[in-house]
C-alpha positions in Angstrom: 18.6 -179.7 -129.2 19.2 -183.4 -129.6 22.8 -182.8 -130.3 23.2 -180.7 -127.2 21.5 -183.4 -125.2 23.9 -186.1 -126.6 26.8 -183.8 -125.9 25.6 -183.4 -122.3 25.4 -187.1 -121.8 28.8 -187.6 -123.3 30.2 -185.0 -121.0 28.6 -186.6 -118.0 29.9 -190.1 -119.0 33.4 -188.7 -119.4 33.1 -186.9 -116.0 32.0 -190.2 -114.3 34.9 -192.1 -115.9 37.4 -189.5 -114.8 35.9 -189.6 -111.3 36.2 -193.4 -111.2 39.8 -193.3 -112.5 40.7 -190.7 -109.9 39.1 -192.8 -107.1 41.0 -195.9 -108.2 44.2 -193.8 -108.5 43.7 -192.7 -104.9 44.1 -196.2 -103.6 47.1 -198.5 -103.5 47.7 -201.1 -106.1 49.4 -204.5 -106.4 52.8 -202.7 -106.8 52.5 -201.4 -103.2 52.8 -204.8 -101.6 56.2 -205.8 -100.1 56.9 -208.2 -103.0 55.9 -205.6 -105.6 52.9 -207.7 -106.7 49.6 -208.9 -105.2 49.9 -212.1 -103.0 48.2 -215.2 -104.3 45.8 -215.0 -101.4 44.2 -211.8 -102.8 40.9 -212.8 -104.6 40.4 -212.0 -108.2 38.6 -208.6 -108.6 40.3 -206.9 -105.6 42.3 -204.2 -107.3 42.5 -201.2 -104.9 44.2 -201.4 -101.5 44.5 -199.6 -98.2 47.1 -200.6 -95.7 46.7 -200.7 -91.9 49.3 -200.8 -89.1 47.6 -200.3 -85.8 51.0 -200.1 -84.0 52.8 -197.6 -86.1 50.4 -196.2 -88.7 48.7 -192.8 -88.8 45.2 -191.9 -90.0 46.7 -188.7 -91.5 48.7 -190.9 -93.9 47.4 -191.7 -97.4 47.0 -195.3 -96.4 47.9 -196.4 -100.0 51.2 -198.1 -99.3 53.0 -200.1 -96.6 55.3 -197.2 -96.0 52.4 -194.8 -95.3 49.7 -196.9 -93.7 46.6 -195.8 -91.7 46.5 -196.8 -88.1 42.8 -197.8 -88.1 40.4 -199.7 -90.2 38.2 -197.0 -91.8 35.2 -198.2 -89.7 37.0 -198.5 -86.4 35.2 -196.7 -83.6 38.4 -194.7 -82.9 39.3 -193.9 -86.5 40.1 -190.3 -87.4 41.3 -188.3 -90.4 41.4 -189.8 -93.9 40.8 -193.3 -92.5 37.5 -192.3 -90.9 36.4 -190.3 -93.9 36.9 -193.2 -96.3 33.9 -194.9 -97.9 34.5 -198.5 -99.0 34.0 -199.4 -102.6 33.8 -202.5 -104.7 37.0 -204.5 -105.2 38.7 -203.0 -102.2 41.2 -204.6 -99.9 42.1 -203.6 -96.4 45.6 -205.0 -95.8 46.7 -205.6 -92.3 50.3 -205.8 -91.0 51.1 -209.3 -89.7 51.6 -209.8 -85.9 50.0 -206.5 -85.0 47.1 -206.4 -82.5 44.1 -204.2 -83.1 42.7 -203.7 -79.6 39.3 -203.1 -78.0 39.3 -199.3 -78.7 38.5 -200.1 -82.4 35.4 -202.2 -81.7 32.7 -202.5 -82.7 33.7 -201.8 -86.3 31.5 -202.2 -89.4 32.6 -204.6 -92.0 33.3 -203.0 -95.5 30.1 -202.8 -97.4 31.1 -201.9 -100.9 31.6 -205.4 -102.4 30.0 -206.6 -105.6 29.9 -209.7 -107.6 33.3 -210.0 -109.3 34.6 -207.2 -107.2 34.8 -208.5 -103.6 35.8 -206.5 -100.6 38.7 -208.1 -98.7 40.2 -207.9 -95.2 43.4 -209.8 -94.8 47.2 -209.7 -94.6 50.2 -209.3 -96.8 52.5 -212.3 -95.9 55.5 -210.1 -96.7 54.6 -207.3 -94.3 54.9 -208.1 -90.6 56.4 -207.2 -87.3 59.0 -209.4 -85.6 61.2 -212.0 -87.2 58.5 -214.0 -89.0 55.0 -213.5 -90.3 52.0 -214.3 -88.1 48.3 -213.5 -88.4 47.1 -209.9 -87.6 45.2 -210.1 -84.3 41.7 -208.7 -83.5 41.5 -208.6 -79.7 38.4 -207.9 -77.6 40.6 -207.1 -74.6 39.3 -209.9 -72.3 36.9 -207.6 -70.5 37.7 -204.2 -72.0 35.2 -204.5 -74.8 31.6 -203.7 -73.9 30.2 -207.0 -74.9 27.3 -206.9 -72.6 24.7 -205.5 -75.0 23.5 -206.0 -78.6 26.3 -204.7 -80.8 29.0 -206.1 -78.6 30.7 -208.0 -81.4 34.1 -207.0 -82.6 32.8 -206.8 -86.2 29.3 -206.5 -87.5 27.4 -205.0 -90.4 24.6 -203.4 -88.5 25.2 -199.9 -89.8 26.0 -200.7 -93.4 24.9 -204.2 -94.6 27.9 -205.9 -96.1 27.9 -208.3 -99.1 30.5 -210.0 -101.3 33.1 -210.0 -98.5 36.2 -212.1 -97.7 37.8 -212.2 -94.3 41.1 -214.0 -94.4 43.9 -215.1 -92.0 42.9 -213.2 -88.9 43.4 -214.3 -85.3 40.5 -213.5 -82.9 41.1 -213.5 -79.2 40.0 -212.0 -75.9 36.2 -212.1 -76.1 34.7 -211.7 -72.6 31.3 -210.8 -71.2 30.3 -210.1 -67.6 26.5 -210.1 -67.5 23.4 -211.8 -68.8 22.2 -209.5 -71.5 20.3 -209.2 -74.8 22.8 -211.0 -77.0 20.8 -214.2 -77.0 18.7 -213.0 -80.0 18.6 -214.0 -83.6 19.2 -210.6 -85.1 22.6 -209.9 -83.6 24.4 -212.2 -81.2 27.5 -211.5 -79.2 30.7 -213.0 -80.5 33.6 -212.2 -82.7 31.7 -211.4 -85.9 27.9 -211.2 -86.6 25.6 -210.2 -89.4 22.6 -208.0 -88.7 20.3 -210.3 -90.6 20.3 -213.2 -88.1 18.4 -216.0 -89.9 18.5 -213.9 -93.1 15.8 -212.0 -94.8 13.3 -213.9 -97.1 13.9 -213.1 -100.7 17.1 -211.1 -100.2 20.0 -211.8 -102.6 23.1 -213.8 -101.7 25.4 -211.7 -99.6 28.4 -214.1 -100.0 30.6 -213.8 -96.9 33.7 -216.1 -97.1 35.7 -216.5 -93.9 38.9 -218.6 -94.3 42.2 -219.4 -92.5 40.7 -218.0 -89.2 42.1 -218.8 -85.8 39.7 -218.0 -82.9 40.3 -218.7 -79.2 40.3 -217.4 -75.6 36.6 -216.9 -75.0 35.9 -216.2 -71.3 33.2 -214.8 -69.0 32.1 -213.9 -65.5 30.4 -216.4 -63.3 26.7 -217.0 -63.2 25.9 -215.4 -66.6 24.0 -216.8 -69.6 25.9 -218.3 -72.5 26.1 -215.4 -74.9 27.0 -217.0 -78.2 24.7 -219.9 -78.7 24.3 -219.5 -82.4 27.9 -218.9 -83.2 31.0 -216.9 -82.3 30.9 -216.3 -86.1 27.2 -215.6 -87.0 27.2 -215.4 -90.7 24.6 -215.2 -93.4 22.9 -218.5 -94.4 22.8 -217.8 -98.1 24.2 -220.4 -100.5 27.2 -218.3 -101.4 28.6 -217.9 -97.8 31.2 -220.2 -96.3 33.5 -220.8 -93.4 36.5 -223.0 -94.2 40.1 -223.9 -93.5 39.7 -222.4 -90.0 40.0 -223.2 -86.3 38.1 -222.4 -83.2 40.1 -223.8 -80.2 38.8 -222.6 -76.8 41.1 -224.8 -74.7 42.9 -221.6 -73.6 39.6 -219.8 -72.7 36.6 -220.6 -70.5 36.4 -224.0 -72.2 32.8 -224.2 -71.2 30.6 -222.2 -73.6 29.5 -221.0 -77.0 28.5 -222.0 -80.4 31.1 -222.0 -83.1 29.8 -221.1 -86.6 26.5 -220.4 -88.1 26.4 -220.4 -91.9 25.4 -222.7 -94.8 28.7 -224.2 -95.9 31.3 -225.3 -93.4 34.3 -227.4 -94.4 38.0 -228.1 -93.6 37.2 -226.9 -90.1 38.4 -227.8 -86.6 36.5 -227.1 -83.4 37.6 -227.7 -79.8 36.3 -226.9 -76.4 32.8 -225.7 -77.4 29.3 -226.7 -76.4 27.7 -226.1 -79.8 30.3 -226.4 -82.5 27.8 -226.1 -85.3 24.4 -224.7 -84.3 22.1 -224.0 -87.3 18.4 -223.1 -87.2 16.9 -223.5 -90.7 13.6 -221.8 -91.3 11.7 -220.7 -94.4 13.3 -217.3 -93.9 16.7 -218.6 -94.7 17.9 -218.2 -98.3 19.7 -221.4 -99.1 18.1 -224.8 -99.9 21.1 -226.9 -98.9 23.3 -227.1 -95.8 26.8 -228.5 -96.2 29.1 -229.6 -93.4 32.0 -231.8 -94.4 35.7 -232.6 -93.8 35.6 -231.4 -90.2 36.9 -232.4 -86.8 35.0 -231.7 -83.5 36.8 -232.7 -80.3 36.6 -232.1 -76.6 33.0 -231.1 -76.5 32.1 -229.4 -73.2 29.0 -228.9 -71.1 27.6 -225.4 -71.1 28.6 -223.6 -67.9 25.4 -221.7 -67.3 22.3 -222.3 -65.4 21.0 -218.9 -66.2 18.1 -218.7 -68.7 18.3 -218.6 -71.6 21.0 -221.3 -71.9 21.6 -223.4 -75.0 21.5 -227.1 -74.8 25.0 -228.1 -75.9 25.4 -230.5 -78.8 28.3 -231.2 -81.1 26.1 -230.6 -84.1 22.5 -229.3 -83.8 20.3 -228.6 -86.8 16.6 -227.7 -86.5 13.8 -225.9 -88.1 10.7 -226.0 -90.3 12.2 -225.6 -93.7 10.3 -227.2 -96.6 11.0 -230.7 -97.8 13.2 -229.2 -100.6 15.7 -228.3 -97.9 18.6 -230.8 -97.9 21.4 -231.3 -95.4 24.7 -233.1 -96.3 27.1 -234.0 -93.4 30.0 -236.2 -94.3 33.7 -236.9 -93.8 33.8 -236.0 -90.2 35.6 -237.0 -87.0 33.5 -236.3 -83.9 34.6 -236.9 -80.3 31.7 -235.8 -78.2 32.2 -236.8 -74.5 30.1 -234.1 -72.7 27.1 -235.6 -71.0 24.8 -232.8 -72.2 26.0 -232.9 -75.8 24.3 -235.1 -78.3 26.6 -236.0 -81.2 24.1 -234.9 -83.8 20.8 -233.5 -82.9 18.6 -233.3 -86.0 15.1 -231.7 -85.4 13.5 -231.0 -88.7 9.9 -230.9 -89.7 10.4 -231.8 -93.3 14.1 -231.5 -94.4 16.1 -234.4 -95.8 19.4 -235.3 -94.3 22.3 -237.5 -95.6 25.0 -238.3 -93.0 27.9 -240.6 -94.0 31.6 -241.3 -93.7 31.6 -240.2 -90.0 33.8 -241.6 -87.2 32.2 -240.9 -83.8 33.8 -241.7 -80.4 33.2 -241.2 -76.7 29.5 -240.4 -77.0 28.5 -239.1 -73.6 24.9 -238.1 -74.1 22.1 -240.6 -73.8 20.8 -240.2 -77.3 24.0 -240.1 -79.4 22.4 -239.4 -82.7 19.0 -237.9 -81.9 16.5 -237.9 -84.8 13.5 -235.9 -84.0 11.0 -233.2 -85.0 10.9 -229.4 -84.7 7.4 -228.0 -84.1 5.1 -231.0 -83.6 5.6 -234.7 -82.6 3.5 -235.7 -85.6 6.2 -234.3 -87.9 9.8 -235.2 -88.6 12.3 -235.1 -91.4 13.7 -237.8 -93.5 17.2 -238.9 -92.3 19.6 -241.2 -94.0 22.6 -242.5 -92.0 25.2 -244.8 -93.6 28.8 -245.7 -93.6 29.3 -244.6 -90.0 31.6 -246.0 -87.3 30.2 -245.1 -83.9 31.4 -245.8 -80.4 28.2 -245.6 -78.4 27.4 -244.4 -74.9 30.8 -244.5 -73.2 30.0 -242.5 -70.1 28.2 -245.1 -68.0 25.0 -244.9 -66.1 24.4 -241.2 -65.2 21.7 -240.9 -67.9 21.8 -244.5 -69.2 20.8 -246.7 -70.9 22.8 -245.2 -73.9 21.4 -245.9 -77.4 23.5 -245.1 -80.5 20.3 -243.7 -82.0 17.1 -242.2 -80.6 14.0 -241.6 -82.5 11.4 -239.1 -81.3 8.3 -237.8 -83.0 7.7 -239.1 -86.5 10.9 -238.9 -88.5 11.6 -241.3 -91.2 15.1 -242.9 -90.6 17.1 -245.2 -92.9 20.3 -246.6 -91.5 22.7 -248.7 -93.5 26.2 -250.1 -93.2 26.7 -249.0 -89.6 29.5 -250.2 -87.4 28.7 -250.0 -83.7 31.4 -250.2 -81.0 29.9 -251.6 -77.8 32.7 -250.7 -75.3 35.0 -247.8 -74.7 38.4 -248.8 -76.2 40.1 -246.0 -74.2 39.5 -247.1 -70.6 37.9 -250.5 -71.0 34.5 -249.7 -69.5 31.4 -251.0 -71.1 28.4 -249.0 -72.3 24.8 -249.7 -71.6 22.1 -250.5 -74.2 22.9 -249.9 -77.9 19.7 -249.9 -80.0 17.3 -247.8 -81.9 14.3 -250.2 -82.5 10.9 -250.9 -80.9 11.4 -252.0 -77.3 14.4 -249.7 -76.6 12.5 -247.4 -74.2 11.4 -244.0 -75.5 12.2 -244.6 -79.1 9.4 -244.1 -81.7 9.2 -243.3 -85.4 9.7 -245.0 -88.7 12.9 -247.0 -89.1 14.4 -249.1 -91.9 17.9 -250.7 -92.1 20.0 -253.7 -93.1 21.2 -256.2 -90.6 23.9 -258.8 -90.5 21.7 -260.7 -87.9 18.2 -260.3 -86.6 17.4 -256.8 -85.3 16.5 -258.2 -81.9 19.6 -260.3 -81.5 22.0 -259.5 -78.7 25.6 -259.8 -77.8 27.2 -259.4 -74.4 30.1 -257.0 -74.0 31.5 -257.1 -70.5 28.4 -256.8 -68.3 26.3 -255.1 -70.9 23.8 -256.7 -73.2 23.9 -255.0 -76.6 21.4 -255.2 -79.5 22.1 -255.0 -83.2 22.9 -251.7 -84.7 21.7 -251.6 -88.3 24.7 -253.4 -89.6 27.3 -254.9 -87.2 28.2 -254.5 -83.5 31.4 -255.7 -81.9 32.8 -255.7 -78.4 36.0 -253.6 -78.5 38.9 -253.0 -78.0 40.5 -255.7 -80.0 44.3 -255.6 -80.1 46.6 -253.0 -78.5 48.0 -250.9 -81.4 48.0 -250.7 -85.2 49.0 -254.3 -85.5 47.2 -257.5 -86.4 43.4 -257.5 -85.7 43.5 -254.1 -84.0 40.2 -252.2 -83.5 40.4 -249.5 -80.8 40.2 -245.8 -80.2 44.0 -245.4 -79.6 45.1 -246.5 -83.0 46.2 -244.1 -85.8 42.7 -243.9 -87.2 40.1 -244.9 -84.5 38.5 -248.3 -85.1 39.9 -248.5 -88.6 40.4 -252.1 -90.0 44.1 -251.7 -90.9 44.6 -255.4 -91.8 42.7 -258.4 -93.1 42.1 -259.8 -89.5 40.5 -256.5 -88.4 38.5 -256.3 -91.7 37.1 -259.7 -91.2 35.9 -258.8 -87.7 34.1 -255.7 -89.1 32.6 -257.5 -92.0 31.0 -256.4 -95.3 27.5 -255.8 -96.5 25.7 -255.3 -99.8 26.1 -251.8 -101.3 23.2 -251.5 -103.8 21.4 -249.0 -101.7 24.6 -247.1 -100.9 25.5 -246.7 -104.5 21.9 -245.4 -105.1 22.5 -242.9 -102.3 25.7 -241.7 -103.9 23.9 -241.2 -107.2 21.1 -239.2 -105.5 23.7 -237.1 -103.6 25.6 -236.4 -106.8 22.5 -234.8 -108.2 22.4 -232.5 -105.2 26.1 -231.7 -104.9 28.7 -233.3 -107.2 31.6 -233.1 -104.7 29.5 -234.7 -102.0 28.5 -237.5 -104.4 32.1 -238.1 -105.3 33.0 -238.3 -101.6 30.2 -240.8 -101.1 32.1 -243.3 -103.4 35.1 -243.3 -101.1 35.5 -243.9 -97.4 36.2 -241.2 -94.7 38.8 -238.5 -94.8 38.5 -238.5 -91.0 38.1 -234.7 -91.1 41.2 -232.5 -90.7 44.4 -232.5 -88.7 45.3 -229.5 -86.6 48.7 -227.9 -86.5 49.0 -226.5 -83.0 52.0 -224.4 -83.8 50.4 -222.2 -86.4 46.7 -223.0 -85.7 45.9 -224.2 -89.1 44.1 -227.2 -90.6 45.5 -229.8 -92.9 43.1 -231.7 -95.1 42.5 -234.6 -95.3 43.5 -236.1 -91.9 43.5 -239.4 -93.8 43.7 -240.2 -97.5 40.3 -241.8 -98.4 40.2 -245.2 -100.1 37.6 -245.8 -102.9 34.8 -248.2 -102.2 34.6 -251.2 -104.6 32.7 -250.3 -107.8 30.9 -253.6 -107.5 30.2 -256.1 -104.7 30.1 -255.4 -101.0 31.5 -252.5 -99.0 33.1 -252.7 -95.6 30.7 -252.0 -92.8 31.3 -248.6 -91.2 33.2 -245.5 -92.3 36.4 -247.2 -93.5 37.5 -249.5 -96.3 40.4 -251.6 -95.3 43.6 -251.1 -97.3 44.9 -253.9 -99.4 48.3 -254.9 -98.2 49.9 -252.4 -95.8 48.2 -249.9 -93.6 47.7 -246.3 -95.0 50.4 -243.7 -94.4 50.9 -242.3 -90.9 49.7 -238.7 -90.4 52.4 -235.9 -90.6 54.3 -235.4 -87.4 53.5 -232.3 -85.4 49.8 -232.5 -86.1 47.0 -233.6 -83.8 43.6 -234.6 -84.9 42.3 -236.5 -81.9 42.1 -235.2 -78.3 41.3 -237.5 -75.5 
């Protein structure tokens, strides 16, 4: 009897193995790519492939080669035949023909849900397979009004039907998102946009779902008049687990409505470029989220805009907005960024935490248009507030004038604990020569409260006069700028290659230095949280990324960082001055700063 039972188990195991082999054999392999091998962009563990050509494929094809592709993604709303019948499995790649547009008839489509650790699911291109004379990204188009984006589920891609995990989305262009009415998409479970997860803020205790979005180009978001802003949390609303990331990607809405929308919601954002949004990074953090750390680094945010809508609910636009009631173990690291934030409704960095700890450093901030600039605050009660550390920041404060003025570089509300070191404040607008109003963050500056510590090159209450404006000390050094007219001797202005960088000894002397004992201690602490962030702390700013407008890609870094001295003082602000000649000029054809 036991022998018969063992024989039955062996027979079952062989049957399952044969079934698995047959299933794998039914898919394409690396030999089915144009080059006869898998492109380097294909993640390790993706071993079976289906090919999609929306223009010329057929769902009656096998889908296992570029000569016999399906027309539709298996989860397209209009898929038929063998494509519609297919069930995604682990380690599966859906390979799209370059330059081909998948139109609104396909949407909404479910993301592939068969991924596993070590056997990811993948949606992306074969660089050797394309229409036209050269490769370009496959295009996912909402049809600029043809997609029914006016209800929950109005995204192009989601995982509402089958919850996806271990997924890579690579080298896709998203365009043509449009909505025409105020609807139910302003919810945390499923927001309207290009892609969204059903989990919203994520499910407590659920495992990492590991979505990686990379090399994305998203643009052309438009809407009817007098409707609510439909994508406040993010055009890409991703899981907030520690394994998910958005990187090496661009959202540029300068060709769309140029007046709306959040950019990305996830836990790890880097090598990213944002333009023409009212909430580039908008991240609630609550005990229901799965990660204990939020990372935003090596990023560029330019041309922030006011939200168009007066219809409730409407998000308050900020370049970066983090808030929530996460426990004190929750840590946020924001570094190596270039932020140009001119919209009057957009605070440069709105941090509203009840208990989280923030480290923000190596940032260059210009054209602040909102009264509070860096707003350090609380989430649920004015008696609460996080612990926020700001250092090695160059900030041009309050450039818009008197609409909301006076304009402080920092505002403290509630009871946060704020430490500010090695800050370099610019007290005038180097672009048009106008002066700002008040620059301060201490007692006597109006509505500012909370706990504040810092280092000063002169007394905290000392003042300087820039044009017609009286300016108070800014936790390190404040100057009246601009100085000089180009990248030459003594120059410090917004129009130079790297805004307000001390490119020579004359400029460096104007900026000045300060003791770095506390800063080195910060770097050590940060290294214990994240090794790469700690290493970045020991050098000056990368100034984010450059943006190639011809192929809509990022180039990192925008500036080669210089190491801080291992002993002695550091230069005040985000830069270390070069010794001898200025640093290399950025590559031609790239733009990183938009005025």
